C-alpha positions in Angstrom: -127.7 35.6 -43.1 -126.7 36.9 -40.1 -128.2 35.5 -36.7 -130.2 38.9 -35.8 -131.5 38.7 -39.5 -132.8 35.2 -39.0 -134.3 36.3 -35.6 -136.0 39.3 -37.2 -137.2 37.1 -39.9 -138.8 34.6 -37.5 -140.5 37.7 -35.9 -142.1 38.6 -39.1 -142.9 34.7 -40.0 -144.6 34.3 -36.9 -146.9 37.6 -37.7 -147.8 35.7 -41.0 -148.5 32.6 -39.7 -151.0 34.3 -37.2 -152.5 36.2 -40.4 -152.8 33.0 -42.4 -154.6 31.2 -39.5 -156.9 34.0 -38.9 -158.0 34.3 -42.6 -158.2 30.3 -43.2 -160.1 29.9 -39.9 -162.9 32.4 -40.4 -164.5 30.5 -42.8 -167.7 29.0 -41.6 -168.5 31.0 -38.4 -171.8 31.2 -37.1 -174.2 34.0 -38.1 -174.0 37.1 -35.7 -177.3 38.1 -33.8 -176.2 41.0 -32.2 -172.9 43.3 -32.6 -171.2 46.4 -32.1 -171.9 49.3 -34.7 -169.0 49.4 -37.7 -167.9 52.9 -36.8 -167.3 52.2 -33.6 -164.9 49.1 -34.6 -163.1 51.1 -37.2 -162.5 54.1 -35.0 -161.8 52.3 -31.6 -160.3 48.9 -32.6 -159.1 48.6 -36.3 -157.7 52.2 -36.2 -155.5 51.7 -33.2 -154.4 48.4 -34.3 -153.1 50.2 -37.6 -151.4 53.0 -35.8 -149.6 50.2 -33.8 -148.7 48.5 -36.5 -147.6 51.8 -38.2 -145.3 52.5 -34.9 -143.7 49.3 -35.2 -142.9 49.7 -38.7 -139.3 50.3 -40.2 -137.2 52.9 -38.1 -136.4 54.7 -41.4 -140.0 56.1 -41.2 -139.1 58.0 -38.2 -136.0 59.5 -39.2 -134.1 61.2 -35.9 -136.8 61.8 -33.3 -137.8 61.1 -29.8 -140.0 58.0 -31.2 -136.8 56.4 -32.5 -135.0 56.9 -29.1 -133.5 53.4 -28.5 -134.3 52.1 -25.1 -133.4 48.6 -25.5 -130.4 47.1 -27.2 -130.3 45.5 -30.6 -128.5 42.3 -29.5 -129.0 38.6 -30.3 -130.0 37.8 -26.8 -132.6 40.3 -26.9 -133.9 39.4 -30.4 -133.9 35.9 -29.3 -136.2 36.8 -26.6 -138.6 38.8 -28.4 -138.7 36.1 -31.2 -139.6 33.8 -28.2 -142.2 36.1 -26.7 -143.9 36.6 -30.2 -144.1 32.9 -31.0 -145.7 32.4 -27.7 -148.1 35.2 -28.1 -149.0 33.8 -31.5 -149.5 30.1 -30.5 -151.7 31.5 -27.7 -153.7 33.4 -30.0 -153.9 30.7 -32.7 -154.7 27.9 -29.9 -157.6 30.1 -28.3 -159.2 31.2 -31.8 -159.3 27.3 -32.7 -161.1 26.6 -29.4 -163.7 29.2 -30.0 -164.4 27.5 -33.3 -167.5 28.9 -35.1 -168.1 31.3 -32.0 -165.2 33.4 -32.8 -165.6 36.9 -34.4 -162.9 39.5 -35.1 -165.6 42.1 -34.0 -167.5 42.0 -30.7 -170.6 39.9 -31.2 -173.1 37.3 -30.2 -173.2 34.6 -32.6 -176.3 32.3 -33.1 -176.3 29.6 -30.7 -173.2 31.0 -28.8 -171.3 28.7 -26.7 -169.4 29.9 -23.6 -165.8 28.1 -23.9 -164.0 27.6 -20.8 -161.4 24.9 -21.7 -157.8 25.5 -22.5 -156.4 28.5 -21.9 -160.1 29.6 -21.3 -159.9 27.9 -18.1 -157.6 30.7 -16.8 -158.0 33.6 -18.9 -161.3 34.9 -20.2 -159.7 36.7 -23.3 -156.5 34.6 -24.2 -156.7 35.9 -28.0 -155.9 39.2 -26.6 -153.3 38.1 -24.2 -151.3 36.4 -27.0 -151.7 39.3 -29.3 -150.6 41.5 -26.7 -147.4 39.3 -26.3 -146.7 39.3 -29.9 -146.9 43.0 -30.0 -144.8 43.3 -26.9 -142.2 41.0 -28.5 -142.1 43.0 -31.6 -141.8 46.3 -29.6 -138.6 44.5 -27.8 -137.3 43.8 -31.4 -137.8 47.4 -32.4 -136.0 48.6 -29.2 -137.4 52.2 -29.7 -139.9 54.5 -27.4 -142.2 54.0 -30.4 -142.5 50.4 -29.3 -144.0 51.4 -25.7 -146.6 53.5 -27.4 -148.0 50.6 -29.7 -148.2 48.1 -27.0 -150.1 50.8 -24.9 -152.6 51.5 -27.7 -153.1 47.8 -28.4 -153.8 47.4 -24.8 -156.3 50.3 -24.6 -158.1 49.1 -27.7 -158.2 45.8 -26.4 -159.5 46.5 -22.8 -162.2 48.7 -24.5 -163.2 45.6 -26.6 -163.1 43.0 -23.8 -165.5 45.3 -21.5 -167.9 45.6 -24.3 -167.8 41.8 -24.9 -168.1 40.9 -21.3 -171.0 43.2 -21.0 -172.7 41.2 -24.0 -171.6 37.9 -22.8 -172.9 38.7 -19.3 -176.3 39.6 -20.8 -176.3 36.3 -23.0 -175.2 33.8 -20.4 -176.1 35.5 -17.2 -175.2 33.8 -14.0 -173.0 31.2 -15.9 -170.8 33.9 -17.3 -170.8 35.8 -13.7 -169.4 32.6 -12.1 -166.9 32.2 -15.0 -165.7 35.7 -14.6 -165.0 35.3 -10.8 -163.2 32.3 -11.3 -160.8 33.8 -14.4 -158.6 36.4 -15.1 -159.3 38.7 -17.8 -156.0 38.8 -19.5 -153.3 37.5 -17.1 -153.9 34.8 -14.6 -153.2 36.0 -10.8 -153.2 39.7 -12.1 -155.9 41.2 -13.7 
């Protein structure tokens, strides 16, 4: 197997590790006391994520059109960088998910006896799972190397931004001043930037 094929395989395996961890760790979560409507979840979260994955799919799906316009060379150093970015993103997302424990939900919810977590990456970033997933999508877009990768990352960012604003509103209502203080001392997604 060629080096570039191994690097691409590593990116795919990283996503499968994330999926396996997500499915395995979802068992035993606390019951929800409040959450967003299912239609909102589907239209504004799951549909955009699905579209982003389709945009990052095999290039043959797109034939020869402007979405397939190459903007990053398909070289071993670029693929190695893409793999490192994806692995870092998956590691951050999995670690952050682990720290949330039974408070985690794939949708915007407040759980029974919900706890405010501010350790590990949550000490610096309020939404490190989104940061990790954005890194993983960015690395995958780098591997794809086409214009469509930019659109995929922008779609994911917009979906996560909408979701985190809703989460922050609910968390602010649940934790009051404690969440306000936490919000003032941490960034939403990237320390020192936003």
